[in-house]
C-alpha positions in Angstrom: -66.8 2.6 -8.9 -63.7 4.3 -10.2 -62.2 4.1 -6.7 -62.8 0.4 -6.5 -61.3 -0.2 -9.9 -58.2 2.0 -9.1 -57.9 0.1 -5.8 -58.0 -3.3 -7.6 -55.4 -2.1 -10.2 -53.1 -1.0 -7.5 -53.5 -4.2 -5.6 -52.8 -6.3 -8.7 -49.7 -4.2 -9.5 -48.4 -4.6 -5.9 -48.9 -8.4 -6.0 -47.3 -8.6 -9.4 -44.2 -6.7 -8.3 -43.9 -8.9 -5.2 -44.0 -12.1 -7.2 -41.4 -10.7 -9.6 -39.2 -9.6 -6.7 -39.4 -13.0 -5.0 -38.6 -14.7 -8.3 -35.6 -12.4 -8.9 -34.2 -13.1 -5.4 -34.6 -16.8 -5.7 -32.8 -16.9 -9.0 -29.8 -15.1 -7.4 -29.4 -17.8 -4.8 -29.9 -20.8 -7.1 -27.9 -23.7 -5.8 -26.8 -26.9 -7.4 -28.4 -30.1 -6.2 -25.3 -30.9 -4.2 -25.3 -27.4 -2.6 -29.0 -27.7 -1.7 -28.1 -30.9 0.2 -26.2 -28.8 2.7 -29.1 -26.5 3.7 -30.5 -27.3 7.1 -29.3 -28.0 10.7 -26.2 -30.0 11.4 -25.1 -31.9 14.4 -21.9 -33.8 15.6 -22.1 -37.5 14.7 -18.6 -38.4 15.7 -15.9 -36.7 17.7 -12.5 -38.0 18.5 -9.3 -36.7 19.8 -6.0 -38.2 20.9 -4.8 -37.8 24.5 -1.8 -35.5 24.3 1.4 -37.1 25.3 3.4 -34.3 26.9 4.8 -36.0 29.9 1.6 -36.4 31.8 1.1 -39.2 34.2 -1.3 -42.0 33.3 -3.6 -40.6 36.0 -3.6 -37.2 34.4 -4.2 -38.8 31.0 -7.2 -40.7 32.4 -8.6 -37.5 33.9 -8.2 -35.8 30.5 -10.0 -38.7 28.8 -12.9 -38.6 31.3 -13.3 -34.8 30.8 -13.2 -35.2 27.0 -15.8 -38.0 27.1 -18.1 -35.8 29.3 -17.8 -32.9 27.0 -18.3 -35.1 24.0 -21.6 -36.5 25.4 -22.9 -33.0 26.0 -22.2 -32.0 22.4 -23.4 -35.1 20.5 -26.5 -34.6 18.5 -27.0 -30.9 19.5 -27.4 -28.3 16.8 -24.0 -27.0 16.0 -24.7 -25.0 12.9 -27.5 -24.2 10.5 -26.9 -23.5 6.8 -29.1 -21.3 4.7 -29.6 -21.3 0.9 -28.3 -17.7 0.6 -24.8 -18.9 1.8 -25.2 -17.6 5.3 -24.8 -19.7 8.4 -25.5 -19.6 12.2 -23.1 -21.4 14.5 -24.4 -22.4 18.0 -21.9 -22.4 20.8 -22.4 -23.0 24.5 -24.0 -19.7 25.5 -23.9 -17.7 22.2 -24.4 -17.8 18.5 -22.2 -16.4 15.8 -22.8 -15.8 12.1 -20.8 -16.5 9.0 -20.9 -17.7 5.5 -20.5 -21.1 3.9 -19.8 -22.5 0.5 -19.2 -25.9 -1.1 -16.4 -26.3 -3.7 -17.5 -29.2 -5.9 -14.2 -29.5 -7.7 -12.2 -30.2 -4.5 -15.1 -31.7 -2.5 -14.4 -29.1 0.2 -16.8 -27.3 2.6 -15.6 -23.8 3.6 -16.9 -21.7 6.4 -15.9 -18.1 7.3 -16.9 -16.4 10.6 -18.2 -12.9 10.2 -16.4 -11.3 13.2 -13.1 -13.1 13.3 -13.0 -13.8 9.5 -11.5 -17.2 10.4 -11.9 -19.6 7.5 -12.1 -23.4 7.9 -11.9 -26.0 5.2 -13.4 -29.4 5.7 -13.6 -32.6 3.7 -17.0 -33.7 2.3 -17.9 -37.3 1.7 -21.2 -38.4 0.1 -23.4 -41.3 0.9 -25.7 -41.2 -2.1 -27.2 -37.7 -2.0 -26.4 -37.1 1.6 -23.2 -35.2 2.5 -21.1 -35.6 5.6 -18.6 -32.9 6.7 -15.4 -33.9 8.4 -13.3 -31.4 10.3 -9.7 -32.8 10.7 -7.3 -30.6 12.7 -4.6 -31.4 10.1 -6.6 -29.6 7.4 -6.9 -26.4 9.5 -4.9 -23.4 8.6 -5.5 -21.9 12.0 -4.4 -24.9 14.2 -1.4 -24.7 16.4 1.2 -27.4 16.5 -0.2 -28.6 19.8 -3.7 -28.8 18.5 -2.5 -30.8 15.4 -0.8 -33.3 17.8 -4.2 -33.8 19.5 -5.6 -35.0 16.1 -9.1 -33.7 16.7 -11.6 -35.1 14.2 -15.2 -34.1 14.1 -17.8 -35.6 11.7 -20.9 -33.5 11.2 -24.2 -34.9 9.7 -27.6 -33.4 9.0 -30.1 -33.5 11.7 
């Protein structure tokens, strides 16, 4: 009888500690309502880029446009990244995944990502449609973009899946 009572006390203590630990962890990662809106899987909703004008013939420009449109169709509505409540993220590329962190700066309405390995940071504009955010990557906002990339005017709009 004493063994059963001791077993029940230990079991109760273990469950109580687990509940407290879970509550402590969840309070550390408490997000604002706006930040919570970002958690989940994201896909490309719009993707546009100018044809570079660097002396190419119209045939070469048409070929570039065709290649771009083909790549665009492959990428549309596929999972591009997933955001988690703890500020971590997974980015899905063609044949690999990479990890990083994310944050939303409410004062500047800016979404910021940072890759774990390269430590590359990107800032993107956020627009709101009610409670639903949309993230826009504009090459002109990038601190990492080359002059040639900026001339291409790449713009990608991400939306939640």
